[in-house]
N, C-alpha and C positions, 0 to 999 in steps of 0.2 A: 129801249124797253124799260119800263119802270118795274122795279122789283118790290113786291110787298114784303118788307122786312119783318113785319109783325107775324105774318103767316109763316115765313121761313123760320123765324125764331121759335114759333110755337111747334113747328114740326120737329126741330132739333130737340126741344124740351120733351116732346112726346117720345122720341127715340131713347131718351135717357131714363124713361120709366123702367124700373127693374123688371116688371112683368113682360115688357116688350123686348128689352135687351136680351133676356135669356132665350127668347125664341130665335135670335140671330145665329145661335150655334147650330140651328137646324138647316141653315142654308146649304143646299147641295150644289156641287160644282164638278166640272169635268174639263178635260183638256183634249184638244185635237191638235197634235203637233206634226207639221210637215217637214220633210227633210229629203234631200237628193242623195241617191246612191252614186258614188264616184269611184273611178279606178284609182289604183295607187299613184298614178301620175297626175291626179287632180282633174282629169276630164270626166265628163258625164258617162256613167255606166250605160252600156248598150244591151246588157243582158236582160232577159225577161224577169219578171217577178219570181223569186225563188220558190220552188214548191215547198221547201222546208219551212217557209214562213206561213204556209196555209193559203187558202183561196182568197184572193183579194175581194171577190164579190160577197163572200159570206163570213169572213173572219170577223170576230167581235172586236178585236183590238188592233189588228194590223191590216191595212188596206193600201190602195194607191189612190192618188188624186188624179191630176191631169195625165201624167206620164207613167209608164212602167217603171221609170227611174225615180219617181216622186212618191216616197212612202208617206203614209199618214198613220200616226199612232193615236189611239183613242182610249181614254180612260172612262169608266162608267161613273154615273153620278154618286158622289160620296160627300159626307159631311166633314170628314177629317182631311185637312190639308196634307198632313204627313202621309196618310194612306194614298192620296192621289199622287204625290211626288214619288212615293215608293213604287206604285204601280207603273208609272212612267219610266222609272229607272229599270224595273224588271223587263219591260218591253224593249227598251234600248239594249239591255244586256243580251236578251234572247236574239234580237236581230243581229247584233254584232257577231255573235257566235255562229250565225247561220248564213253569212254572206261572203265567206271566204276571204280573199284579199281586198275586197271592196271596203269602202269606208262611208261614213255619213258626213255630208257637207255641213259644217256647223253654222253657216250664215244664211240669212234670208235671201240675199241677192245671189243669183246662180254662180256656179263655177264656170270654167272655160267651156264654151259650147261653140263649135265651129259655125253652125247655122241652125235655123229652126227645124230643118229636116233631120237633124241629128237628135231630135227629142222624140223618142218613141211614145206614141199615144197608148194610154192604158188599155189593156185587153182583159175583158171580163168573161171570156168564153162565148159559147154558142147559144146560150139560152136567150129568150126574147129580152129579158131584163138586162142581161150582160151586153147584148148587141146594142140595145138602146143607150146604155151608159157610154159605150165606146163611140157611138155615132154622135152623141151629144158633145163629146170632146173633139171630134173632128170639126163640128160646127164652131166650137170655141177657137180652134186653130185658125179656121178660115176668117172668122170675124175679128179676132183680136191679135192673132199671132201667137205662136207657141212660146216665144221668149218670155212674154209677160206671165204665161201660165206656169213657167218653170220657177217663178218666185215662190219661196217657201214662207209659211206663216204659222202663227199659233192662234187657234180659236179657243176662247174661254167661254164655257157654258155655265150658267148658274140659274138657280131658281130659289125663291124664298118659300119657306114652309107655310102651310095653311094656317098654322097657329099664329104666325106673325100677322097674316092678313086679317084674321079674325079680330085680333087685338088692335091693330093699326086702324082698320076701317071702323072699328067700334068707337073710335074717338069722335066720329060723326054719327050721331044716333040715327040719322036718316038713311044710312047706307048699310046694307047687309053684305057680308062677305060671300059672294057667289062668283060664278064664271065671268059675268059681265063686269062687276065692280073690280075684280082682281085684274082682268085684262085692261081695264081703263087705267088702273094704277100703274101697271107695267108700261103702258104707252106714255104716261107722264114721265116715267123714268127714262124711256127711250128718247123722248124729245129733249130732255135735259142733257143726256149723254151726247146726242148729236150736236147740241149747242156748244159743248165744251170739250169734245173729244180731241180736237186739234192740239190741246195743251199737252196731252200724253206723249205723242211722238216729238213734239217740240222740246219737251224737257228730258224725255227718256229714250228717244229714238236711238237706235244703235246700228244704223246701216249707212255710214258716211262714205263708203267706198264700194266700187263695183268693178267687175272684170270688163275690160274694154270690148270683149266680144259681145257683151250685152247690148251695146249701142252701135255695133257695126252696121253701117248703112243708114243709120238714123241721123237726122239733122237735129242739132241741139246748140243753143246759144249759151249754154252754161259754161263758165270758165273753169273747166276741170284742170286739175294738176295731176301729174303722174307720180307713181310710186313703184319702184322696181321696173320690171319689164312690161307688165300688162295691167296694172291697177290704176284706175282713175278715181280721184276723190275730190271733194269740195271742202275747203277749209271751213270749219264751224258747222258743216252740214250734220244733221242728226238723223235724218231718215230719208234716204233716197228711195227706199222701198215705198214710202207713202207720198212721194212727189209725183209730178206729171210723168216722170220716166218709169215709175214703178207700177204697182198694182192698182191701176185706175181705169176708169172707163168713161170717157167724155161722151161716148155715144148714148149713154143712158141718162145724161143730164136733163133731157127734156121729158123724162117719164112722168115727173110730178107724182111720185108715190106719196100718198097722204098718210101721215103718222098721227093724225088727230085722234083716231079711235080705231078699234080693231075692224069694224065694218068698212070704214073708208079705206083702210090699208088693204083689206082683202079685195075690195072692188077695184082699186087702182092697179093692184098686182095682177088680178085676173084680166083686166083690160089690156095690160102689156103683153101677156102671153097669147092674146087673141088679136093683136093689132099687127097687120102686115107691114113689113118694112121694105121700102124701095131699095135701101142699101144692101140688104141681105138677099134680095130677090136674085142677085147674080149667082148665088150658090144653090139655087133651086135645081132640082133634077139630079142627074148623075154625072160623074166625071170618071172616065175609064171604067165604067160599069158599076161605080160605087156612089152611094148617096153622100152628099157633102154637109148635111145638117139634118136635124130632126124636122125643122120647118123653117119658113122664111119670116116668121113673126119677130117683133122687136126683142122678145125673150123666147128662147126655145122652150124652156121650162122655168118654173118659179125660182129655182136655185141659182139661175143665171144672174139674178139681181145682185149688184155690188152695193154693199152698205156696211158701214162700220159697226152696226149693231142690228140684229134682226130678232123679232119675236118668234118663238118656236113653240110647237107642241109636237111631241113624238108621234110619228106617223105609223099607222098600221099598214099591213100589206096592201099594196096598190093604191094607197091613199095619198092624195096631193097635200102638200103643206098647208095651203089655204083652206082645204076642206077640214083638216085636223083643227086648225085655228077656229074655224067657224063652228065646229061641233063641240070642242072642248075648251076653247079659250087659250090664253097664253100660259 
């Protein structure tokens, strides 16, 4: 690919314009941090989500992800990095004082887990929304296995202020800063990120080791070395979490989700949630009187799409993510 150096240099020069630089302090960001609850002996906690932490379905800052044992801490959009870190610290402290002798597993690769049946699927109660969220996770277990879903991660959410887009896009007199032009600019950012995002785990990845229980029964040709009684590691490995053993989904490689613009992204994602899958047809119907997934399509819902970066628009009640994007842009 040939890079237009003149255009790139011009964009960097534009960013150095004082009137644009000062708008960058208005960037809003938030963190979604996942972590496993563990017993004092280092095994996965089997207890349900503690009532003292609030309802996982409705709590603003503390919820669960795939499992009852997989907590997720959420900070609201803020412009101050110190405030975001302080909020995350406060949530951690509150949780630690309300889970008794249990602890929070500090690494992204899971602790010792005997088998995937020892991973309790998250329970969100008996409301229709709660039952849908739990059934969706049953589908994830059947499709991809619970071990992969027990991997913890950190999601970083951010958005640029309207003032930035008004000044940035004004550099081209033919473009007006509106929903469509801002979404288009975000998708340019997304394409660049997807092009170079492998550099981040390559240089800064921090999951070179895992518990041998994670690959129990799996075939792997990787030359693992052992450490202590149950730790496998690879010399010079930086991110097993992002490797083929980690949080990946080869089954989605043929989806061809299009990141050219918001309309093509929405269309390709909607096609995936409406496309029947022969592979997942085996989980159609009930087993022991219980449904095994929301549906047998390639994606049960839009959030099932695995991607290193995703365009978002906060959803309203009962609104699908693609409908929110279509209505209000990125």
